[in-house]
N, CA, C and O atoms as a Maestro MAE file, in Angstrom:
{
 s_m_m2io_version
 :::
 2.0.0
}

f_m_ct {
 s_m_title
 :::
 protein
 m_atom[348] {
  # First column is atom index #
  i_m_mmod_type
  r_m_x_coord
  r_m_y_coord
  r_m_z_coord
  i_m_residue_number
  s_m_chain_name
  s_m_pdb_residue_name
  s_m_pdb_atom_name
  i_m_atomic_number
  :::
  1 25 112.612 34.437 -12.181 1 A "MET " " N  " 7
  2 3 112.683 35.981 -13.444 1 A "MET " " CA " 6
  3 2 111.491 36.607 -13.331 1 A "MET " " C  " 6
  4 15 110.623 35.940 -12.767 1 A "MET " " O  " 8
  5 25 111.106 37.979 -13.794 2 A "ASP " " N  " 7
  6 3 110.457 38.531 -13.969 2 A "ASP " " CA " 6
  7 2 109.458 37.639 -14.936 2 A "ASP " " C  " 6
  8 15 110.156 36.804 -15.512 2 A "ASP " " O  " 8
  9 25 108.001 37.513 -15.336 3 A "GLN " " N  " 7
  10 3 107.162 37.685 -16.560 3 A "GLN " " CA " 6
  11 2 106.768 39.344 -17.352 3 A "GLN " " C  " 6
  12 15 106.354 40.409 -16.893 3 A "GLN " " O  " 8
  13 25 107.060 38.981 -18.418 4 A "LEU " " N  " 7
  14 3 105.900 40.270 -18.929 4 A "LEU " " CA " 6
  15 2 105.264 40.087 -20.013 4 A "LEU " " C  " 6
  16 15 105.481 39.060 -20.656 4 A "LEU " " O  " 8
  17 25 104.484 40.889 -20.392 5 A "CYS " " N  " 7
  18 3 103.047 40.448 -21.224 5 A "CYS " " CA " 6
  19 2 102.687 41.147 -21.830 5 A "CYS " " C  " 6
  20 15 102.066 42.072 -21.307 5 A "CYS " " O  " 8
  21 25 102.894 41.116 -23.585 6 A "LEU " " N  " 7
  22 3 102.564 42.223 -24.499 6 A "LEU " " CA " 6
  23 2 100.852 41.963 -24.780 6 A "LEU " " C  " 6
  24 15 100.239 40.905 -24.642 6 A "LEU " " O  " 8
  25 25 100.279 43.415 -25.254 7 A "LEU " " N  " 7
  26 3 99.073 43.065 -26.364 7 A "LEU " " CA " 6
  27 2 98.666 43.108 -26.936 7 A "LEU " " C  " 6
  28 15 97.553 42.883 -26.462 7 A "LEU " " O  " 8
  29 25 98.492 43.323 -28.343 8 A "THR " " N  " 7
  30 3 98.838 43.583 -29.544 8 A "THR " " CA " 6
  31 2 97.295 44.020 -29.751 8 A "THR " " C  " 6
  32 15 96.632 43.553 -28.825 8 A "THR " " O  " 8
  33 25 96.301 44.948 -30.890 9 A "PHE " " N  " 7
  34 3 94.958 45.425 -30.682 9 A "PHE " " CA " 6
  35 2 94.477 45.676 -32.389 9 A "PHE " " C  " 6
  36 15 95.116 46.513 -33.026 9 A "PHE " " O  " 8
  37 25 93.502 45.028 -32.977 10 A "ALA " " N  " 7
  38 3 93.480 44.726 -34.393 10 A "ALA " " CA " 6
  39 2 93.200 46.375 -34.580 10 A "ALA " " C  " 6
  40 15 93.309 46.526 -35.797 10 A "ALA " " O  " 8
  41 25 92.848 47.881 -33.903 11 A "SER " " N  " 7
  42 3 93.193 48.847 -33.717 11 A "SER " " CA " 6
  43 2 93.078 49.715 -32.796 11 A "SER " " C  " 6
  44 15 92.460 49.501 -31.753 11 A "SER " " O  " 8
  45 25 93.921 51.275 -33.202 12 A "ALA " " N  " 7
  46 3 93.568 52.478 -31.971 12 A "ALA " " CA " 6
  47 2 92.565 52.084 -31.179 12 A "ALA " " C  " 6
  48 15 92.703 51.535 -30.086 12 A "ALA " " O  " 8
  49 25 91.604 52.342 -31.685 13 A "GLN " " N  " 7
  50 3 90.494 52.051 -31.021 13 A "GLN " " CA " 6
  51 2 90.809 51.018 -29.457 13 A "GLN " " C  " 6
  52 15 90.858 51.321 -28.264 13 A "GLN " " O  " 8
  53 25 90.967 49.760 -30.186 14 A "HIS " " N  " 7
  54 3 91.133 48.739 -28.759 14 A "HIS " " CA " 6
  55 2 91.510 49.221 -28.066 14 A "HIS " " C  " 6
  56 15 90.811 49.611 -27.131 14 A "HIS " " O  " 8
  57 25 93.230 49.542 -28.153 15 A "ALA " " N  " 7
  58 3 94.104 50.230 -27.731 15 A "ALA " " CA " 6
  59 2 93.779 51.143 -26.621 15 A "ALA " " C  " 6
  60 15 93.676 50.813 -25.440 15 A "ALA " " O  " 8
  61 25 93.645 52.177 -27.052 16 A "LEU " " N  " 7
  62 3 92.630 53.026 -26.260 16 A "LEU " " CA " 6
  63 2 91.709 52.975 -25.748 16 A "LEU " " C  " 6
  64 15 91.407 53.928 -25.030 16 A "LEU " " O  " 8
  65 25 90.912 51.966 -25.853 17 A "ARG " " N  " 7
  66 3 90.119 51.590 -24.914 17 A "ARG " " CA " 6
  67 2 90.352 50.257 -23.616 17 A "ARG " " C  " 6
  68 15 89.653 50.244 -22.603 17 A "ARG " " O  " 8
  69 25 91.094 49.542 -23.801 18 A "ALA " " N  " 7
  70 3 91.598 48.777 -22.680 18 A "ALA " " CA " 6
  71 2 92.575 50.011 -22.312 18 A "ALA " " C  " 6
  72 15 92.651 49.868 -21.092 18 A "ALA " " O  " 8
  73 25 93.473 51.286 -22.670 19 A "GLU " " N  " 7
  74 3 94.348 52.165 -22.206 19 A "GLU " " CA " 6
  75 2 92.804 52.399 -20.735 19 A "GLU " " C  " 6
  76 15 92.964 52.009 -19.578 19 A "GLU " " O  " 8
  77 25 92.075 52.780 -21.015 20 A "GLU " " N  " 7
  78 3 91.146 53.709 -20.836 20 A "GLU " " CA " 6
  79 2 90.563 52.281 -19.611 20 A "GLU " " C  " 6
  80 15 90.150 52.652 -18.513 20 A "GLU " " O  " 8
  81 25 90.583 51.078 -19.858 21 A "LEU " " N  " 7
  82 3 89.557 50.537 -18.652 21 A "LEU " " CA " 6
  83 2 90.488 50.642 -17.421 21 A "LEU " " C  " 6
  84 15 90.129 51.124 -16.347 21 A "LEU " " O  " 8
  85 25 92.097 49.991 -17.758 22 A "LEU " " N  " 7
  86 3 93.023 49.062 -17.486 22 A "LEU " " CA " 6
  87 2 93.260 50.638 -16.443 22 A "LEU " " C  " 6
  88 15 93.187 50.415 -15.234 22 A "LEU " " O  " 8
  89 25 93.560 52.328 -16.894 23 A "ASP " " N  " 7
  90 3 94.028 52.779 -16.279 23 A "ASP " " CA " 6
  91 2 92.125 53.129 -15.244 23 A "ASP " " C  " 6
  92 15 92.207 53.911 -14.297 23 A "ASP " " O  " 8
  93 25 91.183 52.726 -15.447 24 A "SER " " N  " 7
  94 3 90.005 53.106 -14.179 24 A "SER " " CA " 6
  95 2 90.462 51.616 -13.625 24 A "SER " " C  " 6
  96 15 89.552 51.146 -12.943 24 A "SER " " O  " 8
  97 25 91.056 51.158 -13.673 25 A "ALA " " N  " 7
  98 3 90.395 50.116 -12.493 25 A "ALA " " CA " 6
  99 2 92.284 50.003 -11.512 25 A "ALA " " C  " 6
  100 15 92.748 49.127 -10.782 25 A "ALA " " O  " 8
  101 25 92.921 51.469 -12.052 26 A "GLY " " N  " 7
  102 3 94.077 51.167 -11.017 26 A "GLY " " CA " 6
  103 2 95.007 50.010 -11.145 26 A "GLY " " C  " 6
  104 15 95.150 49.902 -9.927 26 A "GLY " " O  " 8
  105 25 95.407 49.501 -11.398 27 A "LEU " " N  " 7
  106 3 96.061 48.709 -12.993 27 A "LEU " " CA " 6
  107 2 97.818 49.082 -13.175 27 A "LEU " " C  " 6
  108 15 97.855 50.312 -13.135 27 A "LEU " " O  " 8
  109 25 99.003 48.647 -13.321 28 A "GLU " " N  " 7
  110 3 99.972 48.871 -13.711 28 A "GLU " " CA " 6
  111 2 100.304 48.380 -14.377 28 A "GLU " " C  " 6
  112 15 100.693 47.220 -14.515 28 A "GLU " " O  " 8
  113 25 100.132 49.912 -15.439 29 A "PHE " " N  " 7
  114 3 100.508 49.007 -17.663 29 A "PHE " " CA " 6
  115 2 101.231 50.409 -18.122 29 A "PHE " " C  " 6
  116 15 100.852 51.564 -17.928 29 A "PHE " " O  " 8
  117 25 102.433 49.905 -18.816 30 A "ASP " " N  " 7
  118 3 102.881 50.391 -20.227 30 A "ASP " " CA " 6
  119 2 101.796 51.169 -21.341 30 A "ASP " " C  " 6
  120 15 101.473 52.336 -21.121 30 A "ASP " " O  " 8
  121 25 101.522 50.791 -21.963 31 A "LEU " " N  " 7
  122 3 101.400 51.282 -23.220 31 A "LEU " " CA " 6
  123 2 102.349 52.039 -23.947 31 A "LEU " " C  " 6
  124 15 102.904 53.058 -23.534 31 A "LEU " " O  " 8
  125 25 102.598 51.206 -25.646 32 A "GLN " " N  " 7
  126 3 103.804 51.441 -25.937 32 A "GLN " " CA " 6
  127 2 103.637 50.853 -27.528 32 A "GLN " " C  " 6
  128 15 102.552 50.363 -27.840 32 A "GLN " " O  " 8
  129 25 104.611 50.908 -28.405 33 A "PRO " " N  " 7
  130 3 104.937 50.746 -29.685 33 A "PRO " " CA " 6
  131 2 104.649 49.548 -30.331 33 A "PRO " " C  " 6
  132 15 105.324 49.596 -31.360 33 A "PRO " " O  " 8
  133 25 104.161 48.720 -30.317 34 A "VAL " " N  " 7
  134 3 104.449 47.053 -30.746 34 A "VAL " " CA " 6
  135 2 106.036 47.050 -31.733 34 A "VAL " " C  " 6
  136 15 106.073 47.337 -32.930 34 A "VAL " " O  " 8
  137 25 106.524 46.893 -31.396 35 A "PRO " " N  " 7
  138 3 108.433 46.159 -31.213 35 A "PRO " " CA " 6
  139 2 108.148 45.218 -32.911 35 A "PRO " " C  " 6
  140 15 107.172 44.488 -33.083 35 A "PRO " " O  " 8
  141 25 109.144 45.448 -33.900 36 A "PRO " " N  " 7
  142 3 109.132 45.668 -34.954 36 A "PRO " " CA " 6
  143 2 109.244 43.502 -34.821 36 A "PRO " " C  " 6
  144 15 109.843 42.702 -34.103 36 A "PRO " " O  " 8
  145 25 108.622 43.453 -35.567 37 A "GLY " " N  " 7
  146 3 108.107 41.624 -36.054 37 A "GLY " " CA " 6
  147 2 107.339 40.804 -34.909 37 A "GLY " " C  " 6
  148 15 107.552 39.732 -34.344 37 A "GLY " " O  " 8
  149 25 106.603 41.541 -34.846 38 A "LEU " " N  " 7
  150 3 105.371 41.324 -34.130 38 A "LEU " " CA " 6
  151 2 104.215 41.600 -34.410 38 A "LEU " " C  " 6
  152 15 104.107 42.826 -34.433 38 A "LEU " " O  " 8
  153 25 102.968 40.936 -34.714 39 A "ALA " " N  " 7
  154 3 101.729 40.965 -35.744 39 A "ALA " " CA " 6
  155 2 100.998 42.406 -34.319 39 A "ALA " " C  " 6
  156 15 101.138 42.635 -33.118 39 A "ALA " " O  " 8
  157 25 100.165 43.045 -35.628 40 A "GLY " " N  " 7
  158 3 99.414 43.918 -34.522 40 A "GLY " " CA " 6
  159 2 98.889 45.037 -35.871 40 A "GLY " " C  " 6
  160 15 99.302 45.788 -36.755 40 A "GLY " " O  " 8
  161 25 98.103 44.673 -35.455 41 A "GLY " " N  " 7
  162 3 95.995 46.420 -36.408 41 A "GLY " " CA " 6
  163 2 96.507 47.558 -36.079 41 A "GLY " " C  " 6
  164 15 96.081 48.594 -36.588 41 A "GLY " " O  " 8
  165 25 97.629 47.555 -35.063 42 A "CYS " " N  " 7
  166 3 97.075 49.468 -35.420 42 A "CYS " " CA " 6
  167 2 98.798 48.819 -34.647 42 A "CYS " " C  " 6
  168 15 99.154 47.642 -34.693 42 A "CYS " " O  " 8
  169 25 99.517 49.847 -34.069 43 A "ALA " " N  " 7
  170 3 101.032 50.098 -33.443 43 A "ALA " " CA " 6
  171 2 101.494 50.433 -32.074 43 A "ALA " " C  " 6
  172 15 102.617 50.862 -31.811 43 A "ALA " " O  " 8
  173 25 100.256 50.135 -30.963 44 A "LEU " " N  " 7
  174 3 100.261 50.404 -30.179 44 A "LEU " " CA " 6
  175 2 99.906 48.744 -29.445 44 A "LEU " " C  " 6
  176 15 99.050 47.981 -29.895 44 A "LEU " " O  " 8
  177 25 100.776 48.459 -28.262 45 A "ALA " " N  " 7
  178 3 100.412 47.183 -27.485 45 A "ALA " " CA " 6
  179 2 100.565 47.665 -25.740 45 A "ALA " " C  " 6
  180 15 101.085 48.271 -24.803 45 A "ALA " " O  " 8
  181 25 100.008 47.153 -26.086 46 A "ILE " " N  " 7
  182 3 100.203 47.229 -23.374 46 A "ILE " " CA " 6
  183 2 101.106 45.902 -22.944 46 A "ILE " " C  " 6
  184 15 101.085 44.730 -23.318 46 A "ILE " " O  " 8
  185 25 101.792 46.532 -22.121 47 A "ALA " " N  " 7
  186 3 103.012 45.435 -21.249 47 A "ALA " " CA " 6
  187 2 102.278 45.732 -20.426 47 A "ALA " " C  " 6
  188 15 101.424 46.531 -20.812 47 A "ALA " " O  " 8
  189 25 102.205 45.396 -19.260 48 A "CYS " " N  " 7
  190 3 102.475 44.273 -17.614 48 A "CYS " " CA " 6
  191 2 102.898 43.392 -17.326 48 A "CYS " " C  " 6
  192 15 103.512 42.643 -18.086 48 A "CYS " " O  " 8
  193 25 102.710 43.210 -16.180 49 A "ALA " " N  " 7
  194 3 103.680 42.164 -15.640 49 A "ALA " " CA " 6
  195 2 102.783 40.978 -15.316 49 A "ALA " " C  " 6
  196 15 101.656 41.031 -14.824 49 A "ALA " " O  " 8
  197 25 103.704 39.532 -15.797 50 A "GLY " " N  " 7
  198 3 103.016 38.645 -15.563 50 A "GLY " " CA " 6
  199 2 101.891 38.347 -14.963 50 A "GLY " " C  " 6
  200 15 100.836 37.858 -15.368 50 A "GLY " " O  " 8
  201 25 102.375 38.824 -13.620 51 A "PRO " " N  " 7
  202 3 101.262 38.231 -12.145 51 A "PRO " " CA " 6
  203 2 100.405 39.573 -12.623 51 A "PRO " " C  " 6
  204 15 100.288 40.064 -11.501 51 A "PRO " " O  " 8
  205 25 99.613 40.663 -13.637 52 A "LEU " " N  " 7
  206 3 99.315 41.094 -13.370 52 A "LEU " " CA " 6
  207 2 98.330 40.409 -14.596 52 A "LEU " " C  " 6
  208 15 97.763 41.305 -15.222 52 A "LEU " " O  " 8
  209 25 97.997 39.052 -15.082 53 A "LEU " " N  " 7
  210 3 97.762 39.226 -16.907 53 A "LEU " " CA " 6
  211 2 95.909 38.660 -16.027 53 A "LEU " " C  " 6
  212 15 94.951 38.974 -16.734 53 A "LEU " " O  " 8
  213 25 95.636 38.131 -15.041 54 A "ALA " " N  " 7
  214 3 94.395 37.248 -14.659 54 A "ALA " " CA " 6
  215 2 93.718 38.966 -14.492 54 A "ALA " " C  " 6
  216 15 92.683 39.228 -15.105 54 A "ALA " " O  " 8
  217 25 94.386 40.029 -13.644 55 A "GLU " " N  " 7
  218 3 93.089 41.472 -13.803 55 A "GLU " " CA " 6
  219 2 93.083 41.943 -14.394 55 A "GLU " " C  " 6
  220 15 92.170 42.764 -14.492 55 A "GLU " " O  " 8
  221 25 94.591 41.830 -15.806 56 A "VAL " " N  " 7
  222 3 94.271 42.259 -17.185 56 A "VAL " " CA " 6
  223 2 93.421 42.362 -18.006 56 A "VAL " " C  " 6
  224 15 92.931 43.330 -18.587 56 A "VAL " " O  " 8
  225 25 93.085 40.231 -18.075 57 A "ARG " " N  " 7
  226 3 92.164 39.337 -18.569 57 A "ARG " " CA " 6
  227 2 90.004 40.106 -18.159 57 A "ARG " " C  " 6
  228 15 88.946 40.232 -18.776 57 A "ARG " " O  " 8
  229 25 90.507 40.340 -16.907 58 A "ALA " " N  " 7
  230 3 88.632 40.046 -16.023 58 A "ALA " " CA " 6
  231 2 88.634 42.068 -16.415 58 A "ALA " " C  " 6
  232 15 87.626 42.702 -16.726 58 A "ALA " " O  " 8
  233 25 90.107 42.674 -16.258 59 A "VAL " " N  " 7
  234 3 89.289 43.713 -16.644 59 A "VAL " " CA " 6
  235 2 88.818 44.367 -18.256 59 A "VAL " " C  " 6
  236 15 87.952 45.147 -18.654 59 A "VAL " " O  " 8
  237 25 90.070 43.451 -18.970 60 A "LEU " " N  " 7
  238 3 88.992 44.067 -20.407 60 A "LEU " " CA " 6
  239 2 88.058 43.119 -21.175 60 A "LEU " " C  " 6
  240 15 87.710 43.378 -22.326 60 A "LEU " " O  " 8
  241 25 87.705 42.142 -20.596 61 A "ALA " " N  " 7
  242 3 86.373 40.728 -20.763 61 A "ALA " " CA " 6
  243 2 85.516 41.712 -20.643 61 A "ALA " " C  " 6
  244 15 84.760 42.057 -21.552 61 A "ALA " " O  " 8
  245 25 85.564 42.197 -19.602 62 A "GLY " " N  " 7
  246 3 84.440 43.106 -17.973 62 A "GLY " " CA " 6
  247 2 83.531 44.313 -19.170 62 A "GLY " " C  " 6
  248 15 82.360 44.692 -19.176 62 A "GLY " " O  " 8
  249 25 84.855 44.676 -20.199 63 A "GLY " " N  " 7
  250 3 84.747 46.125 -20.835 63 A "GLY " " CA " 6
  251 2 84.613 46.003 -22.449 63 A "GLY " " C  " 6
  252 15 84.636 46.861 -23.332 63 A "GLY " " O  " 8
  253 25 84.385 43.829 -22.492 64 A "GLY " " N  " 7
  254 3 84.349 44.119 -24.020 64 A "GLY " " CA " 6
  255 2 85.382 44.417 -25.120 64 A "GLY " " C  " 6
  256 15 84.941 44.573 -26.259 64 A "GLY " " O  " 8
  257 25 86.962 44.532 -24.868 65 A "VAL " " N  " 7
  258 3 88.499 44.593 -25.318 65 A "VAL " " CA " 6
  259 2 88.550 43.634 -25.536 65 A "VAL " " C  " 6
  260 15 87.676 43.147 -24.819 65 A "VAL " " O  " 8
  261 25 89.104 42.655 -26.222 66 A "ARG " " N  " 7
  262 3 90.059 41.517 -26.550 66 A "ARG " " CA " 6
  263 2 90.640 41.675 -26.885 66 A "ARG " " C  " 6
  264 15 90.255 42.206 -27.926 66 A "ARG " " O  " 8
  265 25 92.432 41.635 -26.875 67 A "PRO " " N  " 7
  266 3 92.966 41.530 -27.827 67 A "PRO " " CA " 6
  267 2 93.237 41.539 -28.588 67 A "PRO " " C  " 6
  268 15 92.220 42.109 -28.983 67 A "PRO " " O  " 8
  269 25 94.079 41.372 -29.902 68 A "GLN " " N  " 7
  270 3 94.598 40.481 -31.063 68 A "GLN " " CA " 6
  271 2 95.276 39.484 -31.115 68 A "GLN " " C  " 6
  272 15 95.080 38.441 -31.740 68 A "GLN " " O  " 8
  273 25 96.443 39.908 -30.176 69 A "LYS " " N  " 7
  274 3 97.756 38.956 -29.777 69 A "LYS " " CA " 6
  275 2 97.855 38.950 -28.254 69 A "LYS " " C  " 6
  276 15 97.322 39.788 -27.527 69 A "LYS " " O  " 8
  277 25 98.646 37.841 -27.818 70 A "LEU " " N  " 7
  278 3 98.710 38.145 -26.410 70 A "LEU " " CA " 6
  279 2 100.651 37.510 -26.612 70 A "LEU " " C  " 6
  280 15 100.853 36.613 -27.431 70 A "LEU " " O  " 8
  281 25 101.407 37.874 -26.104 71 A "TYR " " N  " 7
  282 3 102.943 37.243 -26.381 71 A "TYR " " CA " 6
  283 2 103.123 37.601 -24.628 71 A "TYR " " C  " 6
  284 15 102.382 38.137 -23.804 71 A "TYR " " O  " 8
  285 25 104.973 36.798 -24.548 72 A "GLY " " N  " 7
  286 3 105.649 37.300 -22.860 72 A "GLY " " CA " 6
  287 2 106.212 36.971 -23.515 72 A "GLY " " C  " 6
  288 15 105.941 36.781 -24.700 72 A "GLY " " O  " 8
  289 25 107.653 36.704 -22.711 73 A "ARG " " N  " 7
  290 3 108.580 36.648 -22.716 73 A "ARG " " CA " 6
  291 2 109.119 36.914 -21.237 73 A "ARG " " C  " 6
  292 15 108.415 37.800 -20.752 73 A "ARG " " O  " 8
  293 25 110.133 36.475 -20.294 74 A "VAL " " N  " 7
  294 3 111.119 36.077 -19.225 74 A "VAL " " CA " 6
  295 2 112.138 36.862 -18.979 74 A "VAL " " C  " 6
  296 15 112.907 37.068 -19.917 74 A "VAL " " O  " 8
  297 25 112.333 37.320 -18.040 75 A "GLY " " N  " 7
  298 3 113.172 37.649 -17.433 75 A "GLY " " CA " 6
  299 2 115.198 38.749 -18.060 75 A "GLY " " C  " 6
  300 15 115.829 39.587 -17.415 75 A "GLY " " O  " 8
  301 25 115.436 38.276 -19.156 76 A "PHE " " N  " 7
  302 3 116.751 39.064 -20.102 76 A "PHE " " CA " 6
  303 2 116.334 38.079 -21.464 76 A "PHE " " C  " 6
  304 15 117.331 37.789 -22.124 76 A "PHE " " O  " 8
  305 25 114.944 37.474 -22.040 77 A "GLU " " N  " 7
  306 3 114.562 37.250 -22.974 77 A "GLU " " CA " 6
  307 2 115.022 38.077 -24.140 77 A "GLU " " C  " 6
  308 15 114.907 39.270 -23.857 77 A "GLU " " O  " 8
  309 25 115.484 37.889 -25.305 78 A "THR " " N  " 7
  310 3 114.722 39.056 -25.985 78 A "THR " " CA " 6
  311 2 113.578 39.420 -27.150 78 A "THR " " C  " 6
  312 15 113.008 40.371 -27.687 78 A "THR " " O  " 8
  313 25 113.685 37.560 -27.143 79 A "GLU " " N  " 7
  314 3 111.413 36.900 -27.851 79 A "GLU " " CA " 6
  315 2 110.672 36.932 -26.789 79 A "GLU " " C  " 6
  316 15 110.673 36.540 -25.622 79 A "GLU " " O  " 8
  317 25 109.583 37.933 -28.063 80 A "TRP " " N  " 7
  318 3 108.678 37.564 -27.646 80 A "TRP " " CA " 6
  319 2 108.209 35.751 -28.353 80 A "TRP " " C  " 6
  320 15 108.550 34.868 -29.142 80 A "TRP " " O  " 8
  321 25 107.745 35.937 -27.881 81 A "ARG " " N  " 7
  322 3 106.315 34.174 -27.279 81 A "ARG " " CA " 6
  323 2 105.214 34.680 -27.055 81 A "ARG " " C  " 6
  324 15 104.711 35.296 -26.115 81 A "ARG " " O  " 8
  325 25 104.629 34.056 -28.871 82 A "GLU " " N  " 7
  326 3 102.408 33.690 -28.851 82 A "GLU " " CA " 6
  327 2 102.646 33.102 -27.926 82 A "GLU " " C  " 6
  328 15 103.612 32.379 -27.683 82 A "GLU " " O  " 8
  329 25 101.234 33.530 -26.950 83 A "GLU " " N  " 7
  330 3 100.849 32.745 -25.765 83 A "GLU " " CA " 6
  331 2 100.097 33.138 -25.937 83 A "GLU " " C  " 6
  332 15 99.994 34.272 -26.404 83 A "GLU " " O  " 8
  333 25 98.367 31.719 -25.382 84 A "ASP " " N  " 7
  334 3 96.952 31.957 -25.777 84 A "ASP " " CA " 6
  335 2 95.978 32.889 -24.643 84 A "ASP " " C  " 6
  336 15 96.168 33.015 -23.433 84 A "ASP " " O  " 8
  337 25 95.137 33.342 -25.295 85 A "TRP " " N  " 7
  338 3 94.401 34.344 -24.490 85 A "TRP " " CA " 6
  339 2 93.983 33.531 -24.173 85 A "TRP " " C  " 6
  340 15 94.658 32.981 -23.303 85 A "TRP " " O  " 8
  341 25 92.737 32.846 -24.518 86 A "GLU " " N  " 7
  342 3 92.184 32.119 -23.505 86 A "GLU " " CA " 6
  343 2 92.545 30.467 -22.044 86 A "GLU " " C  " 6
  344 15 91.686 29.698 -21.612 86 A "GLU " " O  " 8
  345 25 93.820 30.480 -21.746 87 A "ALA " " N  " 7
  346 3 94.930 30.045 -21.060 87 A "ALA " " CA " 6
  347 2 94.300 30.504 -20.288 87 A "ALA " " C  " 6
  348 15 94.677 30.527 -19.117 87 A "ALA " " O  " 8
  :::
 }
 m_bond[347] {
  # First column is bond index #
  i_m_from
  i_m_to
  i_m_order
  :::
  1 1 2 1
  2 2 3 1
  3 3 4 2
  4 3 5 1
  5 5 6 1
  6 6 7 1
  7 7 8 2
  8 7 9 1
  9 9 10 1
  10 10 11 1
  11 11 12 2
  12 11 13 1
  13 13 14 1
  14 14 15 1
  15 15 16 2
  16 15 17 1
  17 17 18 1
  18 18 19 1
  19 19 20 2
  20 19 21 1
  21 21 22 1
  22 22 23 1
  23 23 24 2
  24 23 25 1
  25 25 26 1
  26 26 27 1
  27 27 28 2
  28 27 29 1
  29 29 30 1
  30 30 31 1
  31 31 32 2
  32 31 33 1
  33 33 34 1
  34 34 35 1
  35 35 36 2
  36 35 37 1
  37 37 38 1
  38 38 39 1
  39 39 40 2
  40 39 41 1
  41 41 42 1
  42 42 43 1
  43 43 44 2
  44 43 45 1
  45 45 46 1
  46 46 47 1
  47 47 48 2
  48 47 49 1
  49 49 50 1
  50 50 51 1
  51 51 52 2
  52 51 53 1
  53 53 54 1
  54 54 55 1
  55 55 56 2
  56 55 57 1
  57 57 58 1
  58 58 59 1
  59 59 60 2
  60 59 61 1
  61 61 62 1
  62 62 63 1
  63 63 64 2
  64 63 65 1
  65 65 66 1
  66 66 67 1
  67 67 68 2
  68 67 69 1
  69 69 70 1
  70 70 71 1
  71 71 72 2
  72 71 73 1
  73 73 74 1
  74 74 75 1
  75 75 76 2
  76 75 77 1
  77 77 78 1
  78 78 79 1
  79 79 80 2
  80 79 81 1
  81 81 82 1
  82 82 83 1
  83 83 84 2
  84 83 85 1
  85 85 86 1
  86 86 87 1
  87 87 88 2
  88 87 89 1
  89 89 90 1
  90 90 91 1
  91 91 92 2
  92 91 93 1
  93 93 94 1
  94 94 95 1
  95 95 96 2
  96 95 97 1
  97 97 98 1
  98 98 99 1
  99 99 100 2
  100 99 101 1
  101 101 102 1
  102 102 103 1
  103 103 104 2
  104 103 105 1
  105 105 106 1
  106 106 107 1
  107 107 108 2
  108 107 109 1
  109 109 110 1
  110 110 111 1
  111 111 112 2
  112 111 113 1
  113 113 114 1
  114 114 115 1
  115 115 116 2
  116 115 117 1
  117 117 118 1
  118 118 119 1
  119 119 120 2
  120 119 121 1
  121 121 122 1
  122 122 123 1
  123 123 124 2
  124 123 125 1
  125 125 126 1
  126 126 127 1
  127 127 128 2
  128 127 129 1
  129 129 130 1
  130 130 131 1
  131 131 132 2
  132 131 133 1
  133 133 134 1
  134 134 135 1
  135 135 136 2
  136 135 137 1
  137 137 138 1
  138 138 139 1
  139 139 140 2
  140 139 141 1
  141 141 142 1
  142 142 143 1
  143 143 144 2
  144 143 145 1
  145 145 146 1
  146 146 147 1
  147 147 148 2
  148 147 149 1
  149 149 150 1
  150 150 151 1
  151 151 152 2
  152 151 153 1
  153 153 154 1
  154 154 155 1
  155 155 156 2
  156 155 157 1
  157 157 158 1
  158 158 159 1
  159 159 160 2
  160 159 161 1
  161 161 162 1
  162 162 163 1
  163 163 164 2
  164 163 165 1
  165 165 166 1
  166 166 167 1
  167 167 168 2
  168 167 169 1
  169 169 170 1
  170 170 171 1
  171 171 172 2
  172 171 173 1
  173 173 174 1
  174 174 175 1
  175 175 176 2
  176 175 177 1
  177 177 178 1
  178 178 179 1
  179 179 180 2
  180 179 181 1
  181 181 182 1
  182 182 183 1
  183 183 184 2
  184 183 185 1
  185 185 186 1
  186 186 187 1
  187 187 188 2
  188 187 189 1
  189 189 190 1
  190 190 191 1
  191 191 192 2
  192 191 193 1
  193 193 194 1
  194 194 195 1
  195 195 196 2
  196 195 197 1
  197 197 198 1
  198 198 199 1
  199 199 200 2
  200 199 201 1
  201 201 202 1
  202 202 203 1
  203 203 204 2
  204 203 205 1
  205 205 206 1
  206 206 207 1
  207 207 208 2
  208 207 209 1
  209 209 210 1
  210 210 211 1
  211 211 212 2
  212 211 213 1
  213 213 214 1
  214 214 215 1
  215 215 216 2
  216 215 217 1
  217 217 218 1
  218 218 219 1
  219 219 220 2
  220 219 221 1
  221 221 222 1
  222 222 223 1
  223 223 224 2
  224 223 225 1
  225 225 226 1
  226 226 227 1
  227 227 228 2
  228 227 229 1
  229 229 230 1
  230 230 231 1
  231 231 232 2
  232 231 233 1
  233 233 234 1
  234 234 235 1
  235 235 236 2
  236 235 237 1
  237 237 238 1
  238 238 239 1
  239 239 240 2
  240 239 241 1
  241 241 242 1
  242 242 243 1
  243 243 244 2
  244 243 245 1
  245 245 246 1
  246 246 247 1
  247 247 248 2
  248 247 249 1
  249 249 250 1
  250 250 251 1
  251 251 252 2
  252 251 253 1
  253 253 254 1
  254 254 255 1
  255 255 256 2
  256 255 257 1
  257 257 258 1
  258 258 259 1
  259 259 260 2
  260 259 261 1
  261 261 262 1
  262 262 263 1
  263 263 264 2
  264 263 265 1
  265 265 266 1
  266 266 267 1
  267 267 268 2
  268 267 269 1
  269 269 270 1
  270 270 271 1
  271 271 272 2
  272 271 273 1
  273 273 274 1
  274 274 275 1
  275 275 276 2
  276 275 277 1
  277 277 278 1
  278 278 279 1
  279 279 280 2
  280 279 281 1
  281 281 282 1
  282 282 283 1
  283 283 284 2
  284 283 285 1
  285 285 286 1
  286 286 287 1
  287 287 288 2
  288 287 289 1
  289 289 290 1
  290 290 291 1
  291 291 292 2
  292 291 293 1
  293 293 294 1
  294 294 295 1
  295 295 296 2
  296 295 297 1
  297 297 298 1
  298 298 299 1
  299 299 300 2
  300 299 301 1
  301 301 302 1
  302 302 303 1
  303 303 304 2
  304 303 305 1
  305 305 306 1
  306 306 307 1
  307 307 308 2
  308 307 309 1
  309 309 310 1
  310 310 311 1
  311 311 312 2
  312 311 313 1
  313 313 314 1
  314 314 315 1
  315 315 316 2
  316 315 317 1
  317 317 318 1
  318 318 319 1
  319 319 320 2
  320 319 321 1
  321 321 322 1
  322 322 323 1
  323 323 324 2
  324 323 325 1
  325 325 326 1
  326 326 327 1
  327 327 328 2
  328 327 329 1
  329 329 330 1
  330 330 331 1
  331 331 332 2
  332 331 333 1
  333 333 334 1
  334 334 335 1
  335 335 336 2
  336 335 337 1
  337 337 338 1
  338 338 339 1
  339 339 340 2
  340 339 341 1
  341 341 342 1
  342 342 343 1
  343 343 344 2
  344 343 345 1
  345 345 346 1
  346 346 347 1
  347 347 348 2
  :::
 }
}
């Protein structure tokens, strides 16, 4: 099953900077609204495939951007689980 990761941010500025960094790195991702019920300081989140998470972490760290929260879900699950960004 495919894993999907969702990153939320403390501000729209952080989310847009993350978008810029990931786009420049050529990584596939979606900028989308934070789903209802999830913590986010702003209304924007970035979704990416689980296998890309290590690359996403490296690109964001290199650009000085840290997500507020990381969530994951597998396959057709409907609930997001909070994950550890440092793992």
